[in-house]
C-alpha positions as CSV (number, residue, x, y, z in Angstrom):
1,M,101.9,94.9,115.2
2,T,104.1,95.0,112.0
3,D,107.2,93.2,111.0
4,P,108.8,95.3,108.0
5,E,112.3,93.5,108.7
6,G,110.7,90.1,108.3
7,R,111.1,87.0,110.5
8,L,112.5,83.7,109.5
9,T,111.3,80.6,110.8
10,V,112.7,76.9,110.2
11,D,111.0,73.7,109.7
12,G,113.4,70.8,109.3
13,D,115.4,71.8,106.2
14,R,113.0,74.6,104.7
15,A,112.2,78.1,106.1
16,V,109.5,80.5,106.0
17,L,110.1,84.5,105.4
18,V,107.2,86.5,106.8
19,F,106.9,90.3,106.6
20,E,104.0,92.5,107.7
21,R,103.5,96.1,106.5
22,R,101.1,98.6,107.1
23,L,100.7,100.7,103.8
24,A,98.7,103.8,104.2
25,H,96.7,102.9,100.9
26,P,93.5,101.1,100.7
27,P,93.4,97.3,99.8
28,E,92.6,98.1,96.2
29,A,95.3,100.1,95.5
30,V,97.7,97.8,97.1
31,W,96.3,94.7,94.9
32,A,96.7,96.7,91.9
33,A,100.3,97.5,92.6
34,L,100.9,93.8,93.4
35,T,99.1,92.4,90.3
36,E,98.9,94.9,87.5
37,P,101.9,94.5,85.3
38,V,101.8,98.5,84.9
39,H,102.7,99.1,88.7
40,R,104.5,95.6,89.2
41,D,107.2,96.2,86.4
42,R,107.8,99.4,88.3
43,W,109.0,98.2,91.8
44,M,109.5,94.4,91.1
45,G,110.6,94.2,87.6
46,R,109.0,93.3,84.2
47,S,105.9,91.0,84.8
48,A,103.1,89.3,83.0
49,V,100.1,88.2,85.3
50,D,97.1,86.0,84.1
51,G,94.8,87.3,86.9
52,R,92.9,84.2,87.9
53,A,93.3,81.0,90.0
54,G,95.0,78.5,87.7
55,G,96.6,81.6,85.6
56,T,100.4,82.2,85.5
57,I,102.8,84.9,86.7
58,E,106.2,85.5,85.4
59,T,108.5,88.4,86.6
60,V,112.0,89.3,85.8
61,A,113.3,91.1,88.9
62,S,115.0,94.5,88.1
63,G,117.0,94.3,91.4
64,P,119.9,91.9,91.1
65,A,122.6,92.5,88.7
66,L,122.1,89.1,87.3
67,P,121.5,87.6,83.9
68,P,117.6,87.7,83.1
69,D,117.3,83.8,82.9
70,V,118.5,83.7,86.5
71,K,116.4,86.5,87.9
72,R,113.3,85.1,86.1
73,M,110.3,83.8,88.4
74,T,107.4,82.0,87.0
75,G,104.6,80.2,88.6
76,R,100.8,78.9,88.5
77,I,98.5,81.3,90.4
78,L,97.0,79.2,93.4
79,V,94.7,81.8,95.1
80,W,93.2,84.8,93.4
81,D,90.8,86.5,95.6
82,P,90.9,90.2,95.0
83,P,91.5,92.5,97.0
84,H,92.5,90.0,99.6
85,V,94.7,87.0,99.0
86,F,97.2,86.6,96.0
87,E,99.4,83.5,96.1
88,H,101.5,81.9,93.7
89,E,104.2,79.3,93.1
90,W,107.8,80.6,92.8
91,N,110.0,78.8,90.5
92,Q,113.5,80.5,89.8
93,V,116.7,78.6,88.7
94,I,118.6,79.9,91.8
95,V,116.4,78.8,94.5
96,E,114.2,76.0,95.3
97,P,110.4,75.7,94.5
98,G,108.3,77.7,96.8
99,V,105.0,79.4,97.2
100,V,104.6,83.4,97.6
101,R,101.4,84.6,99.6
102,Y,100.2,88.3,99.6
103,E,97.4,88.8,102.3
104,L,95.7,92.1,102.4
105,T,93.6,93.1,105.3
106,P,91.9,96.5,105.4
107,D,93.6,98.7,108.6
108,G,91.8,101.8,109.1
109,D,92.6,103.8,105.8
110,G,95.3,101.8,105.1
111,T,96.0,98.1,104.6
112,L,98.0,95.4,106.5
113,L,100.1,93.6,104.1
114,T,101.3,90.1,105.2
115,F,103.8,88.5,102.7
116,T,104.8,85.0,102.9
117,H,107.5,82.9,101.2
118,R,107.5,79.1,102.2
119,G,109.8,76.6,100.8
120,L,113.0,78.2,100.8
121,G,116.1,76.3,101.8
122,I,117.9,77.8,104.9
123,P,120.7,79.4,103.1
124,N,118.6,80.9,100.5
125,A,116.2,82.1,102.8
126,N,118.8,84.3,104.5
127,G,119.8,85.6,101.2
128,F,116.1,86.4,100.1
129,R,115.6,88.1,103.4
130,P,117.2,91.4,102.7
131,G,116.2,91.1,98.9
132,T,112.5,90.8,99.8
133,Q,112.7,93.8,102.2
134,A,114.3,95.8,99.7
135,F,111.7,95.1,96.9
136,L,108.8,95.8,99.8
137,D,110.5,98.9,100.3
138,R,110.3,99.7,96.6
139,L,106.5,98.8,96.7
140,E,106.0,101.1,99.6
141,A,107.7,103.8,97.6
142,H,105.9,103.0,94.6
143,L,102.4,103.4,96.2
144,D,103.4,106.7,98.1
145,G,104.6,108.2,94.7
146,R,108.1,108.3,96.1
147,P,111.1,108.0,94.5
148,L,112.2,104.0,94.5
149,P,115.3,103.1,96.4
150,N,117.9,101.4,94.3
151,W,117.3,97.6,95.1
152,A,121.3,96.7,95.3
153,D,121.9,99.7,97.6
154,R,118.9,98.6,100.0
155,Y,120.0,95.2,99.9
156,Q,123.5,96.1,101.0
157,D,122.1,98.7,103.8
158,I,119.9,95.7,105.2
159,A,122.3,92.8,105.1
160,G,125.7,94.9,105.3
161,V,127.0,93.0,102.2
162,S,126.5,93.4,98.4
163,P,124.1,91.2,97.0
164,L,126.7,89.7,94.8
165,P,129.6,87.5,95.5
């Protein structure tokens, strides 16, 4: 069973977001979309990935209408196991330091993607939930070769509010 809208669990003052998506593409294609800047730039935002454990990742998200320094996420790659697990730190000025993990499991002719974001404060997790869903919608559209949904429009559709105050 997948959970495309994600679920939020709370442990003390921190939250964990988990999304599960079945994608109609083999793990190698999903891995490329997650880790190769030529793909990641399109659905997530301008990215640099030093693909190895101990390497680095930097992404400036294309979604929110915020200054680039606020949207910039950096981190060290903690797990690099192509095409199964990609895990990295998530350091961004607007949110608590965390860890993001993409797990890819073959599922027939497709892939089950399990996305986990650990370490968020509860208020930030509630804001990241619709934003993450919007980015995963963009990832799926990219893989399918469909036009990418506008991130802000998707956020507003999901959350019922604009992503900006």
